[in-house]
LUMMISE-671644 format. One line per 4 residues: number of its first residue (from 1); their letters; for each residue x, y, z of C-alpha. Coordinates in nm, 2 decimals, always signed. Layout:
<atoms>
NUM = A = X/Y/Z; ...
</atoms>
This chain:
<atoms>
1 = MKQY = +17.18/+11.63/+11.67; +17.10/+11.39/+11.95; +16.87/+11.63/+12.12; +16.72/+11.77/+11.81
5 = FQKH = +16.58/+11.44/+11.73; +16.46/+11.40/+12.11; +16.29/+11.74/+12.07; +16.16/+11.62/+11.73
9 = KILT = +15.99/+11.31/+11.86; +15.85/+11.48/+12.16; +15.70/+11.72/+11.92; +15.54/+11.46/+11.69
13 = FFLA = +15.40/+11.25/+12.00; +15.24/+11.57/+12.14; +15.09/+11.65/+11.77; +14.98/+11.30/+11.72
17 = GLLG = +14.81/+11.31/+12.07; +14.61/+11.64/+12.00; +14.49/+11.51/+11.66; +14.36/+11.21/+11.80
21 = GTVS = +14.19/+11.37/+12.09; +14.04/+11.64/+11.85; +13.92/+11.34/+11.62; +13.79/+11.17/+11.93
25 = LMGF = +13.60/+11.47/+12.04; +13.45/+11.55/+11.70; +13.33/+11.22/+11.67; +13.16/+11.21/+12.03
29 = LVVA = +12.95/+11.56/+11.92; +12.84/+11.40/+11.58; +12.70/+11.11/+11.76; +12.56/+11.34/+12.07
33 = KSRG = +12.40/+11.55/+11.79; +12.25/+11.25/+11.61; +12.10/+11.06/+11.89; +11.72/+11.08/+11.93
37 = GAFD = +11.42/+10.87/+11.76; +11.09/+10.88/+11.63; +10.83/+10.95/+11.92; +10.44/+10.88/+11.95
41 = IDQK = +10.33/+11.20/+12.13; +10.23/+11.48/+11.87; +10.47/+11.76/+11.92; +10.27/+11.96/+11.63
45 = QSAS = +10.39/+12.10/+11.33; +10.27/+12.45/+11.45; +10.52/+12.42/+11.73; +10.82/+12.43/+11.48
49 = SQLA = +10.97/+12.76/+11.62; +10.96/+12.58/+12.01; +11.16/+12.31/+11.77; +11.42/+12.51/+11.62
53 = RYAS = +11.58/+12.60/+11.91; +11.77/+12.31/+11.92; +11.95/+12.40/+11.59; +12.15/+12.68/+11.82
57 = LNTI = +12.34/+12.39/+11.99; +12.54/+12.36/+11.68; +12.71/+12.66/+11.79; +12.79/+12.55/+12.15
61 = PAFD = +13.14/+12.47/+12.21; +13.25/+12.12/+12.35; +13.14/+12.05/+12.72; +12.98/+12.41/+12.73
65 = FTGV = +12.63/+12.33/+12.83; +12.49/+12.65/+12.83; +12.29/+12.60/+12.55; +12.09/+12.29/+12.66
69 = SEIA = +12.04/+12.45/+12.99; +11.88/+12.77/+12.79; +11.65/+12.49/+12.62; +11.56/+12.29/+12.93
73 = NPAV = +11.48/+12.55/+13.19; +11.22/+12.70/+13.05; +11.01/+12.36/+12.99; +11.05/+12.24/+13.40
77 = VHIK = +10.82/+12.37/+13.56; +10.76/+12.39/+13.97; +10.46/+12.19/+14.11; +10.33/+12.28/+14.46
81 = TTIQ = +10.04/+12.09/+14.56; +9.79/+12.10/+14.87; +9.62/+11.79/+15.02; +9.34/+11.85/+15.22
85 = GNTA = +9.25/+11.69/+15.52; +9.37/+11.36/+15.62; +9.36/+11.21/+15.25; +9.75/+11.15/+15.25
89 = PEGG = +9.86/+10.98/+14.98; +10.07/+10.62/+15.02; +10.38/+10.69/+15.11; +10.34/+11.02/+15.29
93 = QREM = +10.55/+10.97/+15.60; +10.94/+11.06/+15.50; +11.12/+10.77/+15.57; +11.46/+10.83/+15.45
97 = PVDP = +11.68/+10.63/+15.40; +11.41/+10.32/+15.42; +11.23/+10.46/+15.14; +11.39/+10.69/+14.88
101 = FEFF = +11.09/+10.73/+14.68; +10.92/+10.94/+14.93; +11.23/+11.15/+14.93; +11.12/+11.37/+14.66
105 = QGPN = +10.79/+11.49/+14.79; +10.98/+11.82/+14.89; +11.11/+12.00/+15.19; +10.78/+12.14/+15.29
109 = FRFD = +10.62/+11.81/+15.28; +10.46/+11.72/+15.57; +10.14/+11.49/+15.73; +9.95/+11.54/+16.02
113 = NQGP = +9.58/+11.53/+16.10; +9.54/+11.93/+16.14; +9.48/+12.14/+15.83; +9.62/+12.11/+15.44
117 = KQAS = +9.94/+11.96/+15.37; +10.18/+12.10/+15.12; +10.42/+11.94/+14.88; +10.62/+12.02/+14.60
121 = GSGV = +10.81/+11.89/+14.30; +10.88/+11.93/+13.95; +10.72/+11.86/+13.61; +10.85/+11.88/+13.23
125 = IISD = +10.64/+12.06/+12.96; +10.62/+11.85/+12.65; +10.38/+12.02/+12.41; +10.32/+12.38/+12.34
129 = DGYI = +9.97/+12.37/+12.45; +10.03/+12.29/+12.77; +10.08/+11.93/+12.87; +10.30/+11.85/+13.17
133 = VTNN = +10.45/+11.52/+13.26; +10.57/+11.45/+13.64; +10.56/+11.17/+13.92; +10.25/+11.02/+14.03
137 = HVVE = +10.36/+11.07/+14.38; +10.39/+11.41/+14.34; +10.03/+11.48/+14.28; +9.86/+11.18/+14.42
141 = GATK = +9.60/+11.26/+14.68; +9.63/+11.65/+14.56; +9.33/+11.89/+14.56; +9.52/+12.15/+14.43
145 = IEVV = +9.78/+12.16/+14.19; +9.98/+12.48/+14.12; +10.21/+12.52/+13.83; +10.48/+12.79/+13.86
149 = MNDK = +10.66/+12.84/+13.51; +11.04/+12.90/+13.46; +10.92/+13.30/+13.43; +10.72/+13.31/+13.75
153 = RTYM = +10.37/+13.27/+13.56; +10.13/+13.07/+13.77; +9.89/+12.83/+13.65; +9.62/+12.59/+13.82
157 = AELV = +9.65/+12.24/+13.65; +9.41/+11.99/+13.52; +9.51/+11.61/+13.64; +9.44/+11.44/+13.28
161 = GTDK = +9.57/+11.10/+13.44; +9.80/+10.90/+13.64; +9.97/+10.54/+13.66; +10.11/+10.40/+13.99
165 = NTDL = +10.28/+10.15/+13.82; +10.52/+10.36/+13.64; +10.46/+10.64/+13.89; +10.40/+10.91/+13.63
169 = ALLR = +10.12/+11.16/+13.60; +9.98/+11.40/+13.32; +9.84/+11.75/+13.38; +9.74/+12.03/+13.17
173 = VAEG = +9.76/+12.39/+13.22; +9.54/+12.64/+13.01; +9.79/+12.80/+12.82; +9.94/+12.80/+12.48
177 = NLSF = +10.29/+12.86/+12.28; +10.47/+12.71/+12.60; +10.85/+12.59/+12.58; +10.88/+12.24/+12.58
181 = LKLG = +11.17/+11.97/+12.57; +11.18/+11.76/+12.24; +11.13/+11.37/+12.33; +11.43/+11.20/+12.27
185 = NSDD = +11.51/+10.80/+12.24; +11.62/+10.62/+12.59; +11.72/+10.30/+12.40; +11.99/+10.49/+12.24
189 = VKVG = +12.10/+10.59/+12.59; +12.48/+10.46/+12.67; +12.66/+10.44/+13.00; +12.92/+10.70/+13.01
193 = QWVV = +12.71/+10.95/+12.83; +12.66/+11.34/+12.95; +12.35/+11.40/+13.09; +12.15/+11.73/+13.26
197 = AVGN = +11.90/+11.71/+13.55; +11.68/+11.98/+13.59; +11.41/+12.07/+13.84; +11.34/+12.22/+14.19
201 = PFNL = +11.52/+12.10/+14.46; +11.47/+12.26/+14.81; +11.24/+12.49/+14.63; +11.52/+12.63/+14.42
205 = TSTV = +11.35/+12.70/+14.10; +11.53/+12.60/+13.76; +11.85/+12.41/+13.89; +12.06/+12.25/+13.66
209 = TLGI = +12.31/+12.00/+13.72; +12.57/+11.80/+13.53; +12.67/+11.39/+13.55; +12.68/+11.11/+13.34
213 = VSAM = +12.43/+10.78/+13.29; +12.61/+10.55/+13.57; +12.40/+10.27/+13.47; +12.10/+10.14/+13.28
217 = GRNI = +11.80/+9.93/+13.35; +11.82/+9.94/+13.72; +11.54/+9.76/+13.90; +11.54/+9.88/+14.27
221 = DLLR = +11.19/+9.70/+14.37; +11.07/+10.05/+14.46; +10.72/+10.07/+14.28; +10.63/+9.71/+14.34
225 = SKGN = +10.72/+9.75/+14.74; +10.44/+9.99/+14.73; +10.18/+9.73/+14.66; +10.17/+9.79/+14.25
229 = KYAI = +10.13/+9.45/+14.12; +10.26/+9.52/+13.76; +10.48/+9.79/+13.85; +10.75/+9.84/+13.62
233 = ENFI = +11.11/+9.95/+13.68; +11.39/+9.98/+13.42; +11.54/+10.30/+13.57; +11.82/+10.50/+13.40
237 = QTDA = +12.09/+10.54/+13.69; +12.31/+10.89/+13.71; +12.49/+11.05/+13.92; +12.39/+11.44/+13.82
241 = AINP = +12.29/+11.58/+14.16; +11.94/+11.54/+14.25; +11.78/+11.65/+14.59; +11.41/+11.69/+14.76
245 = GNSG = +11.18/+11.87/+14.50; +11.38/+11.74/+14.20; +11.09/+11.45/+14.15; +10.91/+11.49/+13.82
249 = GALV = +11.19/+11.71/+13.69; +11.41/+11.63/+13.34; +11.69/+11.41/+13.25; +11.82/+11.56/+12.94
253 = NVAG = +12.10/+11.47/+12.69; +12.37/+11.69/+12.52; +12.14/+11.74/+12.23; +11.87/+11.92/+12.46
257 = ELVG = +11.62/+11.63/+12.45; +11.45/+11.47/+12.72; +11.55/+11.10/+12.78; +11.40/+11.04/+13.15
261 = INTA = +11.18/+11.17/+13.44; +11.38/+11.21/+13.77; +11.20/+10.97/+14.00; +11.41/+10.85/+14.32
265 = IASE = +11.72/+10.83/+14.49; +11.94/+10.60/+14.70; +12.06/+10.79/+15.00; +12.13/+10.70/+15.37
269 = TGSY = +12.15/+11.07/+15.47; +11.82/+11.21/+15.26; +12.03/+11.42/+15.02; +12.24/+11.39/+14.73
273 = AGYG = +12.45/+11.07/+14.73; +12.55/+10.99/+14.35; +12.30/+10.76/+14.30; +11.96/+10.90/+14.10
277 = FAIP = +11.71/+10.71/+13.90; +11.48/+10.82/+13.61; +11.19/+10.68/+13.42; +11.32/+10.64/+13.05
281 = VNLM = +11.13/+10.86/+12.80; +11.03/+10.57/+12.60; +10.83/+10.41/+12.85; +10.69/+10.77/+12.96
285 = KKVV = +10.57/+10.82/+12.57; +10.38/+10.50/+12.60; +10.19/+10.59/+12.93; +10.12/+10.92/+12.81
289 = NDLM = +9.97/+10.83/+12.49; +9.74/+10.60/+12.66; +9.63/+10.89/+12.94; +9.57/+11.12/+12.64
293 = KYGK = +9.37/+10.86/+12.42; +9.18/+10.64/+12.67; +9.20/+10.80/+12.98; +9.45/+10.49/+13.17
297 = VQRA = +9.72/+10.32/+13.07; +9.62/+9.99/+12.87; +9.85/+9.73/+13.04; +9.99/+9.45/+12.81
301 = LLGV = +10.06/+9.13/+13.05; +10.29/+8.85/+12.88; +10.16/+8.59/+13.15; +10.50/+8.48/+13.30
305 = SIQE = +10.68/+8.47/+13.60; +11.05/+8.56/+13.52; +11.41/+8.54/+13.70; +11.71/+8.67/+13.64
309 = INQN = +11.98/+8.44/+13.51; +12.28/+8.44/+13.73; +12.56/+8.17/+13.76; +12.38/+7.98/+14.06
313 = LMDE = +12.08/+7.96/+13.83; +12.30/+7.83/+13.55; +12.46/+7.56/+13.71; +12.13/+7.46/+13.88
317 = KNLK = +11.91/+7.44/+13.53; +12.18/+7.34/+13.33; +12.14/+7.64/+13.13; +12.38/+7.71/+12.81
321 = DLKG = +12.48/+8.09/+12.93; +12.40/+8.37/+13.13; +12.19/+8.54/+12.84; +11.79/+8.61/+12.86
325 = VYVA = +11.56/+8.57/+13.14; +11.44/+8.22/+13.30; +11.07/+8.17/+13.27; +11.00/+8.02/+13.62
329 = EVLE = +10.61/+7.99/+13.59; +10.35/+8.02/+13.31; +10.00/+8.13/+13.39; +9.71/+7.94/+13.28
333 = KGAA = +9.52/+8.10/+13.00; +9.80/+8.38/+13.00; +9.92/+8.53/+12.65; +10.25/+8.30/+12.69
337 = EKAG = +10.06/+7.99/+12.75; +9.86/+8.04/+12.44; +10.18/+8.15/+12.22; +10.34/+7.82/+12.35
341 = IEKG = +10.57/+7.92/+12.58; +10.66/+7.69/+12.86; +10.81/+7.66/+13.24; +11.21/+7.64/+13.16
345 = DVIL = +11.24/+7.83/+12.83; +11.49/+8.12/+12.85; +11.32/+8.45/+12.66; +11.63/+8.59/+12.48
349 = KIDG = +11.47/+8.87/+12.25; +11.10/+9.04/+12.20; +11.08/+9.18/+11.83; +11.47/+9.13/+11.79
353 = DEVN = +11.60/+9.34/+12.10; +11.79/+9.14/+12.33; +11.63/+9.10/+12.69; +11.90/+9.04/+12.96
357 = SSSR = +11.72/+9.14/+13.28; +11.34/+9.11/+13.40; +11.35/+9.49/+13.41; +11.43/+9.51/+13.06
361 = LQEK = +11.15/+9.25/+12.96; +10.92/+9.43/+13.17; +10.99/+9.75/+13.00; +10.96/+9.61/+12.66
365 = VGKY = +10.63/+9.44/+12.72; +10.49/+9.75/+12.89; +10.53/+9.95/+12.58; +10.28/+9.74/+12.40
369 = KPGD = +9.88/+9.76/+12.48; +9.65/+9.47/+12.49; +9.56/+9.30/+12.14; +9.94/+9.39/+12.01
373 = VIKI = +10.10/+9.05/+11.87; +10.48/+9.06/+11.95; +10.77/+8.81/+11.83; +10.97/+8.63/+12.11
377 = TLRR = +11.29/+8.45/+12.07; +11.34/+8.17/+12.35; +11.60/+7.92/+12.39; +11.44/+7.56/+12.51
381 = GNSE = +11.71/+7.30/+12.59; +11.97/+7.33/+12.31; +11.76/+7.52/+12.02; +11.60/+7.83/+11.97
385 = KELQ = +11.25/+7.91/+11.87; +11.06/+8.19/+11.73; +10.72/+8.22/+11.86; +10.44/+8.49/+11.82
389 = ATLL = +10.24/+8.61/+12.12; +9.90/+8.82/+12.12; +9.93/+9.00/+12.45; +9.66/+9.03/+12.67
393 = GENG = +9.49/+9.29/+12.93; +9.46/+9.26/+13.30; +9.13/+9.12/+13.26; +9.25/+8.83/+13.01
397 = TAKI = +9.11/+8.99/+12.68; +9.29/+9.15/+12.40; +9.07/+9.43/+12.38; +9.13/+9.82/+12.47
401 = EPAA = +8.95/+9.91/+12.77; +8.90/+10.29/+12.81; +8.87/+10.43/+13.15; +8.49/+10.45/+13.32
405 = KTSS = +8.38/+10.78/+13.38; +8.44/+10.85/+13.71; +8.16/+11.03/+13.96; +8.45/+11.20/+14.18
409 = SEFL = +8.30/+11.54/+14.12; +7.95/+11.42/+14.21; +7.82/+11.53/+14.55; +7.47/+11.55/+14.69
413 = GMKL = +7.32/+11.58/+14.37; +7.58/+11.80/+14.22; +7.81/+11.76/+13.93; +8.09/+11.98/+13.93
417 = DNTS = +8.35/+12.02/+13.62; +8.63/+12.23/+13.58; +8.62/+12.53/+13.42; +8.78/+12.61/+13.10
421 = REER = +9.01/+12.92/+13.06; +8.77/+13.07/+12.83; +8.49/+13.05/+13.08; +8.70/+13.22/+13.40
425 = TKLD = +8.81/+13.52/+13.13; +8.43/+13.58/+13.04; +8.34/+13.58/+13.42; +8.66/+13.77/+13.52
429 = IKTG = +8.75/+13.52/+13.78; +9.13/+13.34/+13.85; +8.95/+13.01/+13.97; +8.62/+12.82/+14.02
433 = VKVS = +8.42/+12.52/+13.89; +8.12/+12.49/+13.72; +7.77/+12.34/+13.86; +7.71/+12.12/+13.53
437 = SIGS = +7.39/+11.94/+13.66; +7.19/+11.97/+14.01; +7.00/+11.70/+14.10; +6.76/+11.65/+14.43
441 = GAFK = +6.96/+11.78/+14.73; +7.08/+12.01/+14.96; +7.24/+12.21/+14.71; +6.93/+12.21/+14.50
445 = NAGV = +6.72/+12.31/+14.80; +6.96/+12.59/+14.87; +6.85/+12.76/+14.53; +7.20/+12.67/+14.35
449 = PEGF = +7.14/+12.71/+14.00; +7.26/+12.49/+13.71; +7.55/+12.69/+13.57; +7.66/+12.84/+13.90
453 = VITM = +8.03/+12.88/+13.91; +8.17/+12.81/+14.26; +8.47/+13.01/+14.35; +8.51/+13.00/+14.72
457 = INNE = +8.40/+12.75/+14.99; +8.39/+12.91/+15.32; +8.63/+13.20/+15.21; +8.88/+12.93/+15.06
461 = PVYS = +8.92/+12.96/+14.70; +8.82/+12.65/+14.45; +9.04/+12.51/+14.20; +8.92/+12.18/+14.06
465 = AQGA = +8.61/+11.98/+14.08; +8.78/+11.66/+14.23; +8.94/+11.93/+14.52; +8.60/+12.08/+14.59
469 = VSVL = +8.42/+11.76/+14.63; +8.71/+11.65/+14.83; +8.66/+11.96/+15.06; +8.27/+11.90/+15.07
473 = KTMK = +8.33/+11.57/+15.20; +8.52/+11.70/+15.52; +8.24/+11.97/+15.59; +7.97/+11.96/+15.85
477 = GSIV = +7.66/+12.14/+15.96; +7.61/+12.48/+15.72; +7.83/+12.61/+15.47; +7.88/+12.92/+15.23
481 = IEGK = +7.95/+12.90/+14.90; +8.03/+13.20/+14.67; +8.04/+13.25/+14.28; +7.89/+13.38/+13.97
485 = TASG = +7.59/+13.28/+13.77; +7.64/+13.22/+13.41; +7.54/+13.56/+13.32; +7.79/+13.70/+13.57
489 = QEKI = +7.59/+13.79/+13.84; +7.75/+13.74/+14.20; +7.59/+13.54/+14.43; +7.64/+13.40/+14.78
493 = IAVK = +7.43/+13.08/+14.92; +7.44/+12.91/+15.22; +7.39/+12.54/+15.25; +7.30/+12.32/+15.53
497 = LPKD = +7.49/+11.99/+15.47; +7.30/+11.68/+15.58; +7.44/+11.45/+15.89; +7.48/+11.18/+15.65
501 = KQ = +7.65/+11.26/+15.31; +7.71/+11.07/+15.04
</atoms>
């Protein structure tokens, strides 16, 4: 009888444990599937068939990440860049482990004083009409940006815009109906959640690794150390394995949503060591929206110097607790001074959201643009106050300033524009740039007509207007350009460049 009750007792405990574990697991899946949030980037209704792929995740068993991989892989691309001459981007030398940022240029990245330089990385398609997000350091200084899709299709990408302060860049390829990743809500990401990293490490395309979110709000002083005065670092830290070439790739949650753009690692060996960092997708949304709408990021500034609150600062300044961010200085005529914020205040909340680190405060403010009004909750002494601040831009005004038109595609009186997919199809060419206008100078003297599409310069293909100008600036003496007129006639023109090029 005693043995019977012991067996019965053990069986009861086993069933109770099994039931508890099942309930916990189902709870995890329900929460994971419901995570996400509103986003500003227009992931169009016309792309409903793409978004419908997410419904299939409901049929995937627990802890099986095949569904997430099937959604993410087609939306992550391999980016290959060419950098002409000695126009190396900042941070071009690989100096691991001193600078983890440069680690991500890829295994073929090299800088010397001879010939073109090669680099590689990853990117994430965020719309069915060809917009791709990557890191600024993946494409910085590039004269040619080649995008290789998961199915091996290859396109030349147009650089829409970049932002060094967040290390983000926006590209576009002339293609439609592309697979893309739905944007999640990085504010909902919690430490301990499963995440999947997708990218192209070591030129191995479509590599998927699994890990968890190991920390939030990491500031590793990476971007500011490169001279970016208004750098924003509030990285998601993960232990999902990422290696050279992963830069610009996707960090995806279990619902298949993009929650971060992989950017850097901390490693003493130059390979994966368990610490990877990703830009939160909510910050990415703001940057991408600004680049699409204005041509540059509209940086909003509060106008304060801030300091993390630790035990020593709390004791020194006689602060109530460790919550919030300490205001060390208030800049003259800045948004904070005009709102009534004073040196020694402790900022507790921005628009009702707690900010307990400088990186969190920077990210919160960084999501706004000049002219936006935010609500600030702060502590002064033992009392709390609620103020409103109208954020200002870098020029000290509350006005939006679209990007100025660049003259980087002009050279010796000739203005170049990128060709559209329709123009290339009509002329039966794969690459080329169009002469949109021609003024007095060497090219007009040589007989280059307006509307002429340059496909080759000294037997080298031409991929973009900016790249063509960069190449021309390195050349001397007589050169040969090849291409087609607007009517489709093939033409070869010799041009003698002046000694003093402008």
